VONU-571794 format. One line per field, with one value per residue (C-alpha): residue number from 0; residue in three letters; chain; y, z, x. Coordinates in steps of 0.1 Angstrom, whole numbers. Layout:
# residues N
nr	c(NUM,...) .
rest	c(ala,...) .
kette	c(A,...) .
c2	c(Y,...) .
c3	c(Z,...) .
c1	c(X,...) .
END
This chain:
# residues 585
nr	c(0,1,2,3,4,5,6,7,8,9,10,11,12,13,14,15,16,17,18,19,20,21,22,23,24,25,26,27,28,29,30,31,32,33,34,35,36,37,38,39,40,41,42,43,44,45,46,47,48,49,50,51,52,53,54,55,56,57,58,59,60,61,62,63,64,65,66,67,68,69,70,71,72,73,74,75,76,77,78,79,80,81,82,83,84,85,86,87,88,89,90,91,92,93,94,95,96,97,98,99,100,101,102,103,104,105,106,107,108,109,110,111,112,113,114,115,116,117,118,119,120,121,122,123,124,125,126,127,128,129,130,131,132,133,134,135,136,137,138,139,140,141,142,143,144,145,146,147,148,149,150,151,152,153,154,155,156,157,158,159,160,161,162,163,164,165,166,167,168,169,170,171,172,173,174,175,176,177,178,179,180,181,182,183,184,185,186,187,188,189,190,191,192,193,194,195,196,197,198,199,200,201,202,203,204,205,206,207,208,209,210,211,212,213,214,215,216,217,218,219,220,221,222,223,224,225,226,227,228,229,230,231,232,233,234,235,236,237,238,239,240,241,242,243,244,245,246,247,248,249,250,251,252,253,254,255,256,257,258,259,260,261,262,263,264,265,266,267,268,269,270,271,272,273,274,275,276,277,278,279,280,281,282,283,284,285,286,287,288,289,290,291,292,293,294,295,296,297,298,299,300,301,302,303,304,305,306,307,308,309,310,311,312,313,314,315,316,317,318,319,320,321,322,323,324,325,326,327,328,329,330,331,332,333,334,335,336,337,338,339,340,341,342,343,344,345,346,347,348,349,350,351,352,353,354,355,356,357,358,359,360,361,362,363,364,365,366,367,368,369,370,371,372,373,374,375,376,377,378,379,380,381,382,383,384,385,386,387,388,389,390,391,392,393,394,395,396,397,398,399,400,401,402,403,404,405,406,407,408,409,410,411,412,413,414,415,416,417,418,419,420,421,422,423,424,425,426,427,428,429,430,431,432,433,434,435,436,437,438,439,440,441,442,443,444,445,446,447,448,449,450,451,452,453,454,455,456,457,458,459,460,461,462,463,464,465,466,467,468,469,470,471,472,473,474,475,476,477,478,479,480,481,482,483,484,485,486,487,488,489,490,491,492,493,494,495,496,497,498,499,500,501,502,503,504,505,506,507,508,509,510,511,512,513,514,515,516,517,518,519,520,521,522,523,524,525,526,527,528,529,530,531,532,533,534,535,536,537,538,539,540,541,542,543,544,545,546,547,548,549,550,551,552,553,554,555,556,557,558,559,560,561,562,563,564,565,566,567,568,569,570,571,572,573,574,575,576,577,578,579,580,581,582,583,584) .
rest	c(unk,unk,unk,unk,unk,unk,unk,unk,unk,unk,unk,unk,unk,unk,unk,unk,unk,unk,unk,unk,unk,unk,unk,unk,unk,unk,unk,unk,unk,unk,unk,unk,unk,unk,unk,unk,unk,unk,unk,unk,unk,unk,unk,unk,unk,unk,unk,unk,unk,unk,unk,unk,unk,unk,unk,unk,unk,unk,unk,unk,unk,unk,unk,unk,unk,unk,unk,unk,unk,unk,unk,unk,unk,unk,unk,unk,unk,unk,unk,unk,unk,unk,unk,unk,unk,unk,unk,unk,unk,unk,unk,unk,unk,unk,unk,unk,unk,unk,unk,unk,unk,unk,unk,unk,unk,unk,unk,unk,unk,unk,unk,unk,unk,unk,unk,unk,unk,unk,unk,unk,unk,unk,unk,unk,unk,unk,unk,unk,unk,unk,unk,unk,unk,unk,unk,unk,unk,unk,unk,unk,unk,unk,unk,unk,unk,unk,unk,unk,unk,unk,unk,unk,unk,unk,unk,unk,unk,unk,unk,unk,unk,unk,unk,unk,unk,unk,unk,unk,unk,unk,unk,unk,unk,unk,unk,unk,unk,unk,unk,unk,unk,unk,unk,unk,unk,unk,unk,unk,unk,unk,unk,unk,unk,unk,unk,unk,unk,unk,unk,unk,unk,unk,unk,unk,unk,unk,unk,unk,unk,unk,unk,unk,unk,unk,unk,unk,unk,unk,unk,unk,unk,unk,unk,unk,unk,unk,unk,unk,unk,unk,unk,unk,unk,unk,unk,unk,unk,unk,unk,unk,unk,unk,unk,unk,unk,unk,unk,unk,unk,unk,unk,unk,unk,unk,unk,unk,unk,unk,unk,unk,unk,unk,unk,unk,unk,unk,unk,unk,unk,unk,unk,unk,unk,unk,unk,unk,unk,unk,unk,unk,unk,unk,unk,unk,unk,unk,unk,unk,unk,unk,unk,unk,unk,unk,unk,unk,unk,unk,unk,unk,unk,unk,unk,unk,unk,unk,unk,unk,unk,unk,unk,unk,unk,unk,unk,unk,unk,unk,unk,unk,unk,unk,unk,unk,unk,unk,unk,unk,unk,unk,unk,unk,unk,unk,unk,unk,unk,unk,unk,unk,unk,unk,unk,unk,unk,unk,unk,unk,unk,unk,unk,unk,unk,unk,unk,unk,unk,unk,unk,unk,unk,unk,unk,unk,unk,unk,unk,unk,unk,unk,unk,unk,unk,unk,unk,unk,unk,unk,unk,unk,unk,unk,unk,unk,unk,unk,unk,unk,unk,unk,unk,unk,unk,unk,unk,unk,unk,unk,unk,unk,unk,unk,unk,unk,unk,unk,unk,unk,unk,unk,unk,unk,unk,unk,unk,unk,unk,unk,unk,unk,unk,unk,unk,unk,unk,unk,unk,unk,unk,unk,unk,unk,unk,unk,unk,unk,unk,unk,unk,unk,unk,unk,unk,unk,unk,unk,unk,unk,unk,unk,unk,unk,unk,unk,unk,unk,unk,unk,unk,unk,unk,unk,unk,unk,unk,unk,unk,unk,unk,unk,unk,unk,unk,unk,unk,unk,unk,unk,unk,unk,unk,unk,unk,unk,unk,unk,unk,unk,unk,unk,unk,unk,unk,unk,unk,unk,unk,unk,unk,unk,unk,unk,unk,unk,unk,unk,unk,unk,unk,unk,unk,unk,unk,unk,unk,unk,unk,unk,unk,unk,unk,unk,unk,unk,unk,unk,unk,unk,unk,unk,unk,unk,unk,unk,unk,unk,unk,unk,unk,unk,unk,unk,unk,unk,unk,unk,unk,unk,unk,unk,unk,unk,unk,unk,unk,unk,unk,unk,unk,unk,unk,unk,unk,unk,unk,unk,unk,unk,unk,unk,unk,unk,unk,unk,unk,unk,unk,unk,unk,unk,unk,unk,unk,unk,unk) .
kette	c(A,A,A,A,A,A,A,A,A,A,A,A,A,A,A,A,A,A,A,A,A,A,A,A,A,A,A,A,A,A,A,A,A,A,A,A,A,A,A,A,A,A,A,A,A,A,A,A,A,A,A,A,A,A,A,A,A,A,A,A,A,A,A,A,A,A,A,A,A,A,A,A,A,A,A,A,A,A,A,A,A,A,A,A,A,A,A,A,A,A,A,A,A,A,A,A,A,A,A,A,A,A,A,A,A,A,A,A,A,A,A,A,A,A,A,A,A,A,A,A,A,A,A,A,A,A,A,A,A,A,A,A,A,A,A,A,A,A,A,A,A,A,A,A,A,A,A,A,A,A,A,A,A,A,A,A,A,A,A,A,A,A,A,A,A,A,A,A,A,A,A,A,A,A,A,A,A,A,A,A,A,A,A,A,A,A,A,A,A,A,A,A,A,A,A,A,A,A,A,A,A,A,A,A,A,A,A,A,A,A,A,A,A,A,A,A,A,A,A,A,A,A,A,A,A,A,A,A,A,A,A,A,A,A,A,A,A,A,A,A,A,A,A,A,A,A,A,A,A,A,A,A,A,A,A,A,A,A,A,A,A,A,A,A,A,A,A,A,A,A,A,A,A,A,A,A,A,A,A,A,A,A,A,A,A,A,A,A,A,A,A,A,A,A,A,A,A,A,A,A,A,A,A,A,A,A,A,A,A,A,A,A,A,A,A,A,A,A,A,A,A,A,A,A,A,A,A,A,A,A,A,A,A,A,A,A,A,A,A,A,A,A,A,A,A,A,A,A,A,A,A,A,A,A,A,A,A,A,A,A,A,A,A,A,A,A,A,A,A,A,A,A,A,A,A,A,A,A,A,A,A,A,A,A,A,A,A,A,A,A,A,A,A,A,A,A,A,A,A,A,A,A,A,A,A,A,A,A,A,A,A,A,A,A,A,A,A,A,A,A,A,A,A,A,A,A,A,A,A,A,A,A,A,A,A,A,A,A,A,A,A,A,A,A,A,A,A,A,A,A,A,A,A,A,A,A,A,A,A,A,A,A,A,A,A,A,A,A,A,A,A,A,A,A,A,A,A,A,A,A,A,A,A,A,A,A,A,A,A,A,A,A,A,A,A,A,A,A,A,A,A,A,A,A,A,A,A,A,A,A,A,A,A,A,A,A,A,A,A,A,A,A,A,A,A,A,A,A,A,A,A,A,A,A,A,A,A,A,A,A,A,A,A,A,A,A,A,A,A,A,A,A,A,A,A,A,A,A,A,A,A,A,A,A,A,A,A,A,A,A,A,A,A,A,A,A,A,A,A,A,A,A,A,A,A) .
c2	c(742,732,696,706,730,702,678,704,710,673,670,696,678,642,648,633,628,648,628,657,649,612,603,569,557,571,546,542,517,500,485,453,422,390,371,376,412,425,453,448,470,461,480,501,513,537,528,555,570,558,588,590,553,565,598,621,592,580,549,548,517,502,472,458,438,423,402,372,392,378,343,351,382,407,390,391,408,435,458,491,485,521,532,561,581,602,595,609,588,583,559,523,491,484,467,439,419,383,356,382,369,400,418,448,467,497,522,543,579,589,620,599,578,608,625,594,592,629,634,642,616,586,558,553,544,508,480,472,437,423,395,375,377,344,359,389,396,416,444,449,467,446,450,478,469,490,480,484,472,436,429,440,457,446,454,429,405,407,373,362,334,313,291,267,266,234,228,227,263,276,257,272,308,309,321,349,359,360,381,409,408,384,354,328,302,277,271,290,317,318,305,321,357,382,375,397,418,451,469,470,501,527,523,487,496,514,519,485,465,438,442,417,430,406,402,372,356,328,292,305,333,354,377,399,409,441,465,499,527,558,568,604,606,581,579,550,546,511,488,514,502,495,464,460,497,496,533,545,514,500,469,457,451,435,437,406,386,367,329,320,331,308,312,306,307,330,353,344,353,358,334,355,351,380,391,418,442,475,496,501,505,535,538,516,538,534,542,534,518,542,535,548,533,526,519,488,479,470,434,415,383,354,320,291,258,228,197,165,135,99,72,64,101,109,142,141,163,198,215,250,279,312,340,378,395,430,454,465,467,451,427,413,396,380,367,355,335,319,310,294,276,261,250,233,218,202,184,176,159,137,129,134,156,157,186,216,239,274,293,323,360,388,418,454,487,510,484,454,420,398,364,333,301,280,247,238,207,196,181,213,229,231,249,276,278,281,305,328,327,341,366,382,397,412,427,439,457,471,485,501,535,538,550,547,510,486,449,439,401,370,338,309,273,247,212,187,157,126,125,146,164,178,180,193,210,187,196,219,222,239,221,242,264,289,305,333,359,345,310,289,271,242,240,205,205,174,173,146,136,113,78,87,95,116,141,160,192,213,251,268,303,321,347,380,394,421,406,418,392,380,358,349,333,312,306,278,282,277,305,317,324,341,362,373,383,406,418,432,459,472,472,508,520,530,523,552,533,504,487,487,469,444,439,431,406,389,385,366,333,300,272,247,257,261,294,300,336,347,375,393,412,446,481,486,509,503,531,528,491,484,470,490,471,487,520,542,564,595,579,563,597,611,581,580,617,613,641,652,642,606,606,572,556,535,516,479,456,427,429,404,396,370,345,312,291,253,233,202,193,196,195,219,228,237,246,267,262,287,279,300,302,325,347,351,372) .
c3	c(-961,-980,-969,-932,-936,-951,-924,-897,-912,-914,-878,-866,-884,-873,-839,-842,-811,-817,-816,-795,-767,-765,-731,-714,-693,-714,-719,-749,-769,-802,-825,-846,-855,-836,-849,-877,-886,-851,-843,-807,-785,-769,-744,-752,-728,-742,-735,-754,-788,-812,-833,-868,-876,-912,-931,-907,-893,-857,-841,-808,-787,-768,-748,-760,-738,-739,-764,-773,-773,-740,-756,-792,-791,-820,-849,-886,-901,-873,-894,-896,-864,-851,-817,-799,-768,-752,-782,-806,-833,-826,-854,-865,-851,-877,-862,-837,-822,-835,-808,-782,-750,-747,-772,-777,-809,-829,-837,-869,-862,-884,-894,-910,-928,-943,-951,-969,-990,-999,-1005,-1040,-1035,-1042,-1042,-1040,-1072,-1081,-1096,-1131,-1147,-1168,-1193,-1174,-1141,-1123,-1098,-1098,-1060,-1061,-1077,-1044,-1014,-983,-951,-927,-893,-864,-839,-804,-775,-781,-806,-840,-844,-879,-900,-892,-921,-943,-943,-979,-985,-1017,-1030,-1060,-1060,-1057,-1025,-1047,-1058,-1023,-1014,-1044,-1037,-999,-993,-1018,-1004,-969,-979,-991,-960,-971,-951,-975,-964,-986,-985,-954,-971,-986,-1018,-1049,-1039,-1031,-1049,-1078,-1072,-1055,-1038,-1000,-985,-972,-938,-937,-935,-904,-887,-873,-900,-919,-956,-981,-1011,-1039,-1063,-1082,-1084,-1103,-1105,-1084,-1059,-1038,-1011,-986,-953,-933,-912,-919,-898,-909,-933,-946,-970,-997,-988,-968,-949,-939,-929,-912,-934,-970,-987,-1014,-1021,-1056,-1054,-1074,-1083,-1087,-1066,-1056,-1020,-1003,-968,-950,-920,-895,-894,-867,-849,-853,-824,-835,-817,-843,-849,-847,-876,-885,-908,-928,-957,-982,-985,-1009,-1029,-1011,-1032,-1048,-1033,-1051,-1034,-1016,-998,-971,-941,-954,-980,-993,-1013,-1024,-1015,-1041,-1070,-1090,-1103,-1139,-1139,-1166,-1179,-1179,-1195,-1191,-1208,-1200,-1221,-1211,-1232,-1221,-1224,-1259,-1269,-1272,-1258,-1226,-1219,-1213,-1179,-1183,-1158,-1160,-1138,-1132,-1123,-1110,-1137,-1119,-1136,-1107,-1093,-1125,-1139,-1105,-1101,-1137,-1130,-1099,-1116,-1146,-1123,-1104,-1136,-1149,-1116,-1113,-1147,-1142,-1109,-1126,-1158,-1150,-1181,-1200,-1223,-1224,-1251,-1243,-1268,-1263,-1267,-1242,-1253,-1242,-1244,-1261,-1277,-1301,-1284,-1271,-1288,-1271,-1290,-1276,-1261,-1228,-1215,-1189,-1155,-1136,-1123,-1156,-1142,-1131,-1165,-1184,-1159,-1160,-1198,-1198,-1169,-1177,-1211,-1195,-1166,-1189,-1212,-1184,-1165,-1196,-1188,-1209,-1183,-1205,-1212,-1197,-1198,-1218,-1216,-1214,-1231,-1226,-1238,-1224,-1238,-1217,-1232,-1214,-1237,-1228,-1261,-1253,-1273,-1257,-1278,-1270,-1296,-1325,-1348,-1381,-1413,-1415,-1390,-1416,-1442,-1467,-1479,-1503,-1490,-1470,-1437,-1426,-1389,-1376,-1346,-1325,-1302,-1276,-1269,-1248,-1240,-1255,-1290,-1312,-1339,-1362,-1380,-1404,-1409,-1437,-1435,-1464,-1454,-1471,-1498,-1482,-1447,-1428,-1414,-1378,-1355,-1365,-1338,-1340,-1310,-1314,-1287,-1277,-1280,-1244,-1248,-1282,-1268,-1238,-1261,-1280,-1249,-1234,-1260,-1247,-1210,-1197,-1229,-1234,-1268,-1280,-1282,-1266,-1300,-1305,-1272,-1283,-1316,-1298,-1275,-1304,-1323,-1294,-1306,-1301,-1279,-1307,-1328,-1324,-1335,-1349,-1344,-1363,-1345,-1339,-1312,-1328,-1321,-1333,-1324,-1313,-1324,-1313,-1308,-1342,-1345,-1369,-1371,-1386,-1397,-1421,-1403,-1408,-1391,-1364,-1356,-1351,-1331,-1309,-1303,-1288,-1309,-1296,-1328,-1321,-1283,-1284,-1297,-1276,-1283,-1281,-1283,-1301,-1333,-1347,-1384,-1392,-1376,-1390,-1377,-1373,-1373,-1350,-1353,-1327,-1296,-1272,-1276,-1247,-1243,-1259,-1276,-1291,-1317,-1336,-1371,-1385,-1415,-1437,-1468) .
c1	c(-861,-892,-888,-886,-915,-936,-926,-934,-968,-975,-962,-987,-1016,-1009,-994,-960,-938,-906,-873,-858,-883,-874,-859,-851,-879,-907,-935,-959,-979,-974,-1000,-998,-1018,-1012,-1043,-1067,-1072,-1075,-1051,-1037,-1016,-983,-962,-931,-904,-879,-842,-824,-816,-788,-779,-764,-769,-774,-772,-790,-810,-814,-830,-849,-841,-870,-881,-915,-939,-974,-992,-971,-938,-926,-923,-918,-896,-898,-916,-908,-938,-939,-918,-937,-958,-965,-954,-971,-961,-989,-1010,-985,-968,-931,-922,-922,-907,-880,-849,-841,-813,-811,-811,-820,-836,-858,-880,-858,-864,-851,-878,-875,-887,-916,-897,-870,-896,-912,-880,-866,-897,-898,-861,-849,-821,-843,-818,-781,-762,-770,-749,-761,-766,-738,-741,-716,-735,-741,-766,-789,-792,-759,-781,-799,-783,-775,-796,-786,-772,-762,-735,-749,-727,-718,-745,-758,-792,-804,-834,-861,-861,-891,-909,-916,-941,-935,-963,-961,-923,-902,-882,-851,-858,-859,-828,-810,-820,-824,-788,-792,-826,-814,-784,-807,-829,-857,-867,-882,-908,-926,-963,-972,-992,-1027,-1011,-1026,-1021,-1049,-1082,-1092,-1123,-1131,-1103,-1104,-1121,-1097,-1113,-1103,-1066,-1054,-1020,-1010,-1027,-1008,-1002,-987,-967,-976,-946,-959,-993,-1009,-996,-966,-969,-946,-958,-938,-954,-951,-972,-987,-972,-991,-1019,-1023,-1052,-1044,-1007,-994,-961,-950,-922,-899,-870,-864,-879,-853,-844,-857,-867,-897,-917,-952,-959,-994,-1002,-1031,-1046,-1035,-1046,-1024,-1031,-1006,-974,-943,-918,-882,-849,-834,-864,-901,-924,-961,-979,-1003,-1028,-1035,-1071,-1083,-1062,-1056,-1033,-999,-964,-950,-916,-891,-865,-839,-863,-897,-920,-946,-978,-1012,-1046,-1072,-1049,-1042,-1007,-1000,-987,-967,-983,-958,-964,-940,-943,-920,-922,-903,-894,-898,-871,-883,-877,-914,-927,-947,-977,-964,-966,-980,-977,-996,-983,-986,-953,-945,-932,-900,-867,-848,-874,-889,-857,-850,-886,-885,-854,-869,-901,-884,-859,-888,-907,-876,-867,-901,-896,-859,-865,-891,-873,-836,-829,-796,-803,-827,-838,-851,-873,-894,-900,-899,-919,-914,-932,-907,-884,-883,-887,-858,-859,-845,-836,-808,-798,-781,-765,-739,-733,-739,-771,-790,-821,-798,-781,-814,-831,-801,-802,-837,-833,-799,-809,-840,-821,-794,-819,-841,-811,-794,-807,-839,-864,-895,-888,-914,-920,-951,-953,-931,-936,-911,-911,-886,-880,-862,-843,-830,-800,-770,-763,-729,-697,-665,-637,-608,-581,-573,-543,-534,-525,-494,-474,-462,-485,-482,-506,-533,-527,-551,-547,-570,-579,-587,-611,-617,-647,-655,-691,-711,-696,-663,-677,-654,-662,-638,-646,-625,-625,-605,-591,-575,-549,-558,-535,-513,-515,-484,-459,-462,-483,-519,-540,-571,-594,-619,-646,-682,-708,-704,-667,-672,-701,-680,-651,-675,-693,-660,-662,-695,-687,-689,-706,-742,-757,-779,-812,-830,-835,-797,-793,-820,-803,-770,-787,-806,-773,-756,-741,-759,-745,-750,-721,-683,-668,-633,-620,-590,-572,-539,-521,-524,-535,-570,-598,-634,-658,-694,-690,-674,-638,-615,-583,-552,-568,-548,-522,-543,-574,-552,-538,-573,-585,-554,-556,-591,-607,-641,-658,-648,-650,-666,-634,-611,-579,-576,-546,-561,-580,-605,-599,-626,-650,-661,-690,-686,-718,-719,-755,-783,-761,-743,-706,-684,-647,-620,-586,-562,-535,-510,-495,-469,-475,-444,-438) .
END
């Protein structure tokens, strides 16, 4: 009731056009920018109302006219353009038909925009980052679409301008960006983001004006464009649909000016350039983006250094990048991945690298820093491997449920080598098939390297006194396989503090060793992340009974007995082999 009372009071103050009064044939006007900073009007003819397209949400279908719309159709960047009937605000242009021959748009009612922003149900449950993720965009909801007749009415894609990124980066991430409702374009914005200096005056921003949400600025920049729908005091409502549904957030936005319009057969778009800072986006919800004027967002400083080596093995002059990144638990890891990918891609295309080292530190307010120090090599997409290695731990920690955790700064250094420093685990065998308690077994490990080179290493395991008879298995693997085996124990569990998550991340195994895990098929228990193999019968009874005092315990059917590290030198190890011996009395 309070929500509806507040909306009714606001309605009375700002003269909203009620959705209940919308009828086919009504005519109105919309406001948007087609050139520079001038807010122009365009015609609107109401076609009808599509009800219940979302939870208690409706969309008004309308035909637009005037300006350049007859030739361009609905433009990307028009999202949020206000529509008025009899001088009263109906809502915002928010949806359109792809490949439509006419400028037909879906208008989001202003009541839905305000209700979405004020609802206690901020965002739907979100997927959380996993250490075995291979992409981060699955953390963002997919764009909304409405079936209407023979076509689909979809949220107008948000045009996102990238500056300073390699073409290979956009090629790599373009499918993922489009899947979450963003339309990437390279080098068509003002470039370095909005200038620092005084904030724009509140009077400079009016309904119909363009804004650019600046996600990344500096040597690389990312800006997402939309239009202001409504201003109430210092509060701003824009877009008419979600941006990325990140919920409560803090993203800087700038007043923007349109440089040109780009007609397109799929959907035309505005080319804009950010001007002065205007405020902060404070919320990103299903039906609106909300913000406040006159505020500055706290950004995360990011430094990336990439050093290549020439054919003689001597280091080249490093390429250094200085960036300012938004401090958002979902967006920051993805932006960090893209920036690091681009920095590596620029060097790899020049030098043709064979191996990469990643070192650095990611600092947080409210937790110890994550430390990175590892090497990567292979035939695959190496910039993707390394950029994920930096981004995934950040996403995993930020999304672990610690609300007060904030990024403080990121400092990364990459070194690129022409030599492919990679050894693959090819074979492994034991010195004996049968072993008794107190006896040792030698494990021979053969690794294959570049140009057919071969390396043999030996690991020795002594069977404990009192070990019971039966199969004993050894898995020789790279760091990734060993880490994933341990990570399985933590899936679905929440460690009690952010520092414990950091400690777990900082103890992950390096790629530059092989690891021998001795294990058995056995009933064991995992209590608060620790393996308790073969507990005494009395303890097993308590754990198996699921007593409340040990509610964090779970039963496993393999138990780790020991782990040995096998050094192979300054090179990457890949692969996995499992062998078995028999313990006899």
